[in-house]
C-alpha angles and dihedrals in degrees: 000000000000124000094243093056096057098069090045092053091047092052091046091049092050092048091049092051091049092049093049091049092049091049092049092048092050092047093050093047093053113095118242121242091255094056110105117240116254115264117253116256114264116263117253116271117262111239124200090241093058091047091050091049091051092048091049090050091049091050091051091049091048092051091050092049092048091051090050091049091050092052091048092049091051091049092049091050092050093047094046090049091052091048091049092051091048091052091048092052091048092052094048096044121089115255120274113270096035111151117256094244091058091046090055090052091047093053093041098242100110110137095007119132119243098258091050090051091051091048091050090050092051091051091049093050094043 
């Protein structure tokens, strides 16, 4: 053998031994399939203070949700009332395209002079 091959073979031999030792150590550390899994750590103890804090937070959330529900209920009532009044006016009003003379009869102002019509309108709005 040549002199230059000896150090190369020594380094290769050392590296091979180290790799085999590392593989063996990793294989022995690994748990076998029959080894039971470690038990989970116990959960932290529940203290009365933490329970009271959770209850207080839940009560605050419930109050906020109730207030929101109340506002939404009021809004829905108002909108449904508006819609109901609009539908009532549409049902009571004469159909679109009715001649002016029939509209005057419908509203009870046929044959009235202008000032009397204005006075009647002011009474109706007031």
